[in-house]
N, C-alpha and C positions, 0 to 999 in steps of 0.2 A: 815487341808486340803486346797490346794491352790486352790482359785475358780477361774473359767475361764471367762476373760472378752471375750466378743464376738465385734470381730472387724466390723460388720455392726450393725450404730449406727441410730437406728430409729428416733430419734429426730431430726436428719439432713436432715434426707430425707424428714418426715413430713413437716420440714420446708422451704424448697426447692421445694416442691411439691407447698406449699402455695404461695411462693413468684412466681415463675416461671409455674405451673402446666399451667396456663391460657395461655400462648404462645404455649404449645403443643397443647391445645385443638385447638385454631383459626390455629395453622399450620394444622392438621388434616382436619379440614372444607376446608382450602384454597384448600387443595390437592384434595379433593375430587369434589369441584369443578371445580379444575381445569384440571382434565384427566376424569377420569370416568363419571361425570355427562358432560360435555363436549362430551365426546365419545357417549353419549347418544343422547342428542340434535342433535349432526350431524348425528348421523344415522338416528332419525327420520326426519330429514331436507335433508337426501339425498346429504349430505354437505361433507362427510368424504374425507379428504385431499389423493391422490395416494399414492401406496407404496412407501417407501424407502426400497431400498436394502441393508442398510448398518446398520440394526439392531437397529436402532434406531428412530424408527417411532412415538413412543409415545412421545418424548422431543418435535414433531414438534407440539404437540397441545397445543395451549396456551403456546408457546413457553417463550415468554418475562414473563410472571408471575411464570412459573415454575424457572427460572433463577432469577428472583428476590429472590424468596423465597429462593432460595437455598444460596444466597449470602447476605441474613439478617437475616433470621430467626436463624442460627448459631451464628450469631455476635451478635444478641441481647439478647439471651440464654446466653451466654459467659457472655457478661459485666453486667449482674443483677447477675449470681449466684456467679461471685466473687466481685461484687461492695464493698463490706465489707473491702476487701483488700485497696482500692483508699480512704478511711475514717477514720480517727483517732480513734476515739471512737471505733466504733466495729470491727476497725483490732485489737486494745488493748483487746477488749471484749471476740475474739471467741478464739483468739489464747493464753489467759489466762485459757481457760476450758484446763482438762486433756484430749487434743486427739489429738494424733501425727499430724504433719501438712501433712505427707503426707497422711493419713485415710481424713483430712479435703479434700484434693485435689481429692482424687480419688471418694468422695461419690458425692462430686458437679460435678467432670467432669462427671462422668458415668449416675447420674442423667440428666443431659444434653444431654448426647448421647442420653439416653432412648429415649428422646422427641423428638429426631431427628431421629430415628429409628423405634420407633416403628409407627408413622402416615405415616409412606412409607409402612410398611409392612401392614397395615390396605389398604391402597387403592391400594396396588398392588393386593390383593384378591377381592376388590371390581370389578378391571380392569379383574382379571381373571373371574366373574362372569357373567359381561358383555361380554366379549369375547365368552364365553362359549352357554350364551343363546342368543346372537343376533348372532351368526356364523360370527366373523368377523374376520377366519383364513384369506382370502383375504386380508387384512388388515395389521395383525401384528400375531406372532405367543405366544405361551407362553413362549419358549425363550426370546425373545423380552419383555415382562414384567417383566423377570427376570433381563434382562440386565438396563432395565430404574430404578428397586427396585435398583440393585445393585450398579449402579454408580451414583443414586442421594443420596444415605446411603454413599459411598465412598465421595462425594463430600462435603456432611453435614458435615459428622465427619472432614475430611483435613479443613476444613473452621472453624470448632469449634475448632479445637486442636491449630490452628494458632492464631484464636484471645485470646485462654487462654494464650499462650505463652506470647504474646504481653503484655496482659494485668498481667502478673506475673511480668514484669520488670517495668512496669509504675505505676505511683500512681495517674495517673488523668485520670476518662473514657473517657474524650472528644479527649484526647491523645490518647488513646489506640482504639478507633474506627476509628479515622485515619490512626493511622498506618496500621491497620489491612487492610484496604482497598491499601493502599499505596505498602503495601507487594504482595499483590493479583496480583498487574501491575507491581510487581517492577522489575523482568526478562525483561519482554518486554520493559517497558519502559527505562530501564538502556541501554539497549543494543542498543536502537534506538538513546538516544542521547550520546552515545559513539561512534556510527559508522556514526552519523551526524556530529559529530566534528574531529574526525579523517582526514574527508577526507578536512579540512581547511590545515591538517600540514603534511599531507604521501602523496605526490603527486603521483595520480595510483590508490589511494584507492579505492576500488570497494565496494562503498555501498550499491548502488542498490544490487548488488549480493548477499548480507548477508540479507537485507531487503526481497528480493523473495524467502528467506529460511524460508517462515512462522514462522517470529520471533513474530509476532503476538499471535500464539500459545503457547509462552511461560508462557500467564498467562490462569490461569482456566476458569477466566470470561468470554475472546473470544474464548476457546475451547468449552464452553457448548452455547454459543450463536450459533455456527456453529455444533454443534453436529447433529441436526436433515440433515443435508445434509452431514457432514464431519464427518467419523466415529473415535471413539479414540482408539488408538490402546490398546492390552492388556499389554505394556512394559508403557505406556503412565498412565495406571490406577495403575498398581505395583507402581510407582515412587510417586504416591499420596499416596497409601498405605501408603509404608515406611516412605514420609513425614510426615505423621498423627503419626505415631508410634514415630520417632525422636519428632516432635516437642512436642506430649504427655510427653515423659521422659525428654526433656528439663524442660518444665515447671514443672515438679515436683524439676526439681534440682534448679530451680529459685525461686520457691516457698518455699523450704528449706531454703536456703540462705538470703532469700529477710530481709531485716531491718524492723521492723515495721515502724520504721522513714520514711521509702520510699513512704507510705500514700500522699498523696498531690504534691509529686514533680511528674515531669514530668518524667525522667526516675528515679527509685528505686537505680540501681547500680551505684557507684560513676565512675566504671573503663567503664561502658557503654555510661556516659557521652559524652566522646570525640567523640566517634566513631558517635554519634548521630549529635553532632556538626558539625562535619567536612563532615559526608555525608549529611547534610541538604547544605552546602556550598558548597558542591560538584556539588549536583544537581542540585542547584538555576546556578551555575554558567554556567554549558554543558547547560539548555534551555534558558538563556539567552544568549549564545554565539550563538546557533543554530538559536532562534529566530531572532538576529540583520543580521548573516550569510547568513539564507536565504532573509530576508527584504532587504537587501542593496546588494544584487548579489555578495555576498561572499566578498565585501569588506574588509581587515583586519583590518583596522584602526577601523570599525564598531565593527567586532568580537572581538579584544581585549576590545573595550569599553564594549562590552555586558559582557564579562570575569570579568571584574573588578566589575562593576554594580552590575551584579549577585552575585558574590561570596559575595561580602559586604554586599548586602541586605540578604540573606540566612545565611548570619555569625552572623547578629543581629537580623533576627529573631528566631536562633537557640537559641542563648543567654537569648531571651527574655523569649521564652516560659523554657528554664532550669532555668531561674532566677526568673522568674514570676514577673519581673519588666521592665520598660524600659530603667533605668539606667544601662547602659551596657557599656558605653563608655571607661569607665577604663579599661575594660577587652578586650580591642581591641589587647594586644600584641600578643594574639594567632590566630590574623588573620596572620600578619606577618610573623610568622613563614610557618603558611599554602600560604603564596603568594609566596615567596621563595622558596617552595617545588614544586609547580605547575608551576613556570616559571622554574624550574630546568628541571622539566618532558618533559614542551613544548620544551626545548632548546631542550635535547635529541632525541623527537621525530622528528624535525626540521631536525637537522644532519643525520637521516637515519644510525645511526651505525650498524641498520640490514642488511642494501643493499637492504632492498624492494623495492625500487624505482628504482635500476639500475640491478635490476636481469631479467634475459633474459635466455629462456630453450634454447639448441642445437637442431638443427633442428632435427638432427638423432632420439631424443627422442620423437618428437611431433607425435602424434596419427592424429589429425585432429585440426586445428586451429577456432576458434570463433571470428566473427566480426560483431559486429552489434551497435545499437542504445542505447538499454538498455539490461539487464541482464537475459529478461524472458525465453528467450527461450533457454538460457545457461542451463536452467533446463534438456532440453530434457525430456519433458511429453508422447511426442507424440511416439508410439512406430514405428520401422522401416516397417511394414506392416500397412499404412496408415485408414485400413478399422477401424474405429472407429466411435460409432454412437452421433450423436447432442442430447443433450437435448430436450425431448419433449413437449411442450406447450401445454397450454389449447385449442390452436386454431388448435392441428396438430392433424390428424387421423392415419398416420405412423410415424414409426422410421426415422427419415432422415439420410441418410449418408453423412457424409462430404464430399463434391465433392474436396476438395482440398488437397492435399498430402503435409502436414504439415512434414513429416518428415524430421529431419537432417537441419531443416532450418536454415538460417546463420552459417551452419558450412562448413568450406573448407579442402577438402584432397587433392586434387592439388598440389602436391611440389611448382610448381611456384607459387600459390595462399597464400599458406602458407610462401614461401620467400620474398612475397608481404607484408604481413601483418607485419612479421618480419621487414623489412624495415623500415616501417610506426612506430612502438613502437621503433625501436632503434633512430628513429629521435625526437619520443617525449620524449623520457628517456634524449636524447643530450640537447631537447629544453628548457626542463623544462618547469613550467608554465607560458606559455605567454600570457592566458587571463588576460587582463587589463581589460575589464567591459566584464561581465556575459549577457551583453545586443546585443552582437555579437558573439555567439559562438555555437559548436552545443556538444553534448556529444554523445562517441561513448566506447563500452568496447571493449576490446580485451583478449582474454583465449585461453589457449592452454590445450588440455586435453593429457595428456601423455603416454607412451607406461606401464609405471609404475602402472599407475591407478592413478594419483594424477591430480589436474588442479593447473593452473597459471591463475589468473583472475587479469584484470588490469580495470581503467575505468578513462577515460582524459575529461579534458571540452578544446577543441582547438578551435581556431578560426576559420571563416567560411573562410579566405582564408590565404594561408600560407602553406597549406599540399597536393597541388594539386596535385605536381609532384609524390606523393607516395599514393595518394588515387587513380590515374588514373586507375591505370592496378588492382587495387581491384573491382574500379565499373564495367570495363570494361569487369572484368572474366564472364562466363557464371557461375559459383558458386553463384557469387552475383547476376544477372540478375532472378534469379532462386531464391532465396531468397527475392527479392523484388519487383516481379510483379506477382499477383493472377494469372493471366491468363495464365502464363507459369506453376505454380503448380496446372490447372484443369485436374483433372482425364481425360483421354481419353476416357472411358466408359461413362462419363457423356455426357448428351443429352443436348445440348443449343435451346430451343424451340423460344425463340424469342430475337430480338437484340433492344435495343431503343436508338438512338440519341437524349442527353436533351442540349443544350446550353447555354451558361450563359446571361443575361441581356435580351435576346428576348426569349418569353416562347412558342409563336408561329412558330418558327425556330422545327422542329421535325423529326424525320425519325425514323418508325419504317419496320421490317421484319420478318416475319415467314418462307420466302423461304431458306428451305436447302442450298440451293445451295450460294446464298448469304450470308448466315451466317456463313456458310464454309469458304468463301474469305473474309469476315470481318476479322475473326479469323486469318484465315493464316498472313493477312497482317498486323495485331495488332502485332502477335510475331515476325512477320521480322521485324517490328520496334523495340520493345523490347530485339530482338536479338542484334540488330546491331547501339543500341542508343550511340552515344558518351560521354564519360564524361561530358563534358560542357553542353550537354542537359541533362544530368541526374540531374545533382545540378544546373540547371537554376532556375531562380524563375519567370519565363515569368508566366501569367497566364495561364491556360487550355482554350479549346475552350468550355469546356464542361464536360459533362460525358456520359459513355457509360454503359447501364444497360445491363446485360446478364439474362436472365429468365431463370433459370435451371430446371432439373425437378424436381417433389415434392415441387415446388413453391419456390424453393430457387434462391437466386439471388445473384448475382456477380457485382460490379460498380466498371470498368476501366477508370480512369481520362485520359479525352481525351486531350493529349498532343499535342503543337502545332510543337514538334519533331517526329510524329507520320506522316512520310511525304509518306508511301507507300500506309498506308492507307487515306492521301488527294488522292493520285492520284487513288484511286480506287473509292472515290466518285466522281472525276472528268469526270472519264472514264463512271462510271454510269449517268453523268448529275445529281449528287444530292448535290453537295457542296453548292450550293446556298440555297436547301430549306433544308439542315442539319446544316449549323451552319453562323455564321456573316461572310458577305463579304463586300468590299466597298460598295457596291450598297445599303447596308442597313443605310450607314452611312449618316448624313448632312454633317457634318465636323469634325476635331479634332483641338482642341487647346491646343499648348503646351505654358508653362512656364518655365523659369529657375527658378527651387529652391531652395534657401540658406536657409540652416539650415531650411529643411521643415517641420522637426520631432519634433526640436525644438518649432517651432511655434506653431505646431497643439496641443502640450500640453499646451497651453496657453487657459484659460476659454475663452469661445467665439469664438473662431478661430477653421474653420472648411476648408475641401478641397474647396467647394463652394466659403468661403471670399476669401481665398488665389488667385484665379482664377477672382474673382469680382474685386478685391483690384490691380490686374496686370493691368498696363496700355498696355501692347502692346503684347499680346499673339502672338502666332504664329498660323495663322488660314491654316490650309491645306483643300485641298477639291482635290488636284490630286489623283486619283484612286490607283495608284500604290505607292504613299505614303501614302495615307489612309493605303494600305494592309501590309506596313512595319510597320506602327505604329500599326497596330492590332497586327502582331504579333510579336513585341517587347513588349507590354503592360504586364508590371509585377504587381503581387499582392502587392508589395513594394511600401512605399509611401517616404523610407530615399533615393531616388535616386538624382540624380542631377537635371534631367529635371520630369516633371510631365504634363500629360496629361488628357484631358478633353475629351469623345468620346461623341457625340451629335446623337441620331440615330433617322432615320425618323418616328418610331412608338413607342416613348418613350418620355416622357416628361422630365425624369431625365438623366442626361449622368450620365457614369461609369469613376472614377477616378481611374490612374493606376500612377506608375511610368517606366521610361523605362529602360528595360533591359540592351540595348546596344544602343547608341545614333546613330539615321539616319545620316547619314553624311549633307543633307540636315538640320536638326535642328542645328548639330554643326555649319555650316557655318553662318545660321542667325542670330545665338546670339555671334559671333565672337566680 
């Protein structure tokens, strides 16, 4: 009669529990301290955090410790359970036993999963007891406890399955640990590296737009760090469950196919070694190129140096890990093949064979256009009805309604404005990348939402001067003014309780009013200035007079820059005899000193050189005391110091002067320095 052999191996289970049972005990204690005990202590101290509406309240309690446990305990468990694979003698002994490899794998894996699941279930029971006995229904529900336990188990099993798969294809424990954490952040990391480097080769590539698509949440670590504030979708949970199953099955396959000789080898499978080697080389190349590109303002020479240095370094590191020796220089032939392949890829990207760089939609297909300085508002997170609540802070007693209408910000629907944006875009396409120095450029994002629901998004770094003709009609449009002036977006029903004027450099120059009539007149004057401000004044680099603070209802505040081009507001101040009280005027000055600054920016970059020393070392500065000339100098004072002329403004009631460049050079200054 044929005897039945039990699939269950008591000896394996007993040995595994002896080896890793202590990890399960420590994990259980840590979870009990991190959540239920912490809840009880916060309840006693009346410090329980406010309720979260996303169903993940429990993750906000000692969230840092919970995340640490979630991404360390499964890794440690897997590494210890399958440690015998990495050492030749234990690997020979265990695989000589009359036990199938699949049976061994299932026993070790299920023991590890059990030690990750049981502590979570026990902790959930204790949380439920605390929930019932302490009456915490106002903070979290029984469903929240289930969500916490379920999501914690899902992430534990996911990390364990991933580490187990990696352990099955590697032969060194240290390499397994490093690769496990690399793969946990790999999806987000590789996308960041690719996006950063593509912008160097594809003109107009909208890298910020792709960064703004929550790319960081491609890694489970970032998702779990933010889980207390941003809910994980059911789709994301199902993806992690599916990946766990896939990793588990791949782990079985790799374990069955693995040669015992793979122990002590960095990569146990020969056909995976080239993938590892060139993958490491490619990542190091992208990282080095990004580093030199960002630190050297996008200079192509430095970027290419970064690619060469990073790829050589990465190739050497990968070979040293695989060969376990530093004597690998005879094996550099593979690098030459890699270098040629990458060079061809870079050439194809720069040739724009897909027509990406020159693509421009037909005007009839455009629903609306976007023009801004970054891609943040392109996501259009704000609804058409702008009633949405601002977050409640610990100091606020009521929910504050946002005072600004943020819907459709930076979007243009007027056909004339869309046409102006397209003309600018066409000029950018024809002009190509004209930025020779990233020290003097501005970043713009142009996008089109098409009637078929698709988007075309481009991002450019353009010179600060050179596109004035194309930018002027856009900047002077009502839609642009609305998007870039908060006061114009202030909702009509929001009450302004107080206005304060704060001038630069002279703190005693102030004006406050709570008079409703004056407040209305000031707001009307400022809005008229904003709606009529010409392009030249919009892009000017003149220093502002100061800041205008509007105190709104519910103690909210709105800050408006007091631009020198706000002439109607200046006229209102003069008509009400408030100009001298509110801002700097010639009567507040002793004099203004003017010097002609040649290569001032370069001089200021030298050690020990300051604006003060530039003026002291100048033998013949122009001293201005005439009130009308002082007024002109005040008006043209710029916040930039890389101008042809620099001025030092000396105040009667201040020991220190203020230093500025001159935006437009007054005729009397140019005449003097002829």
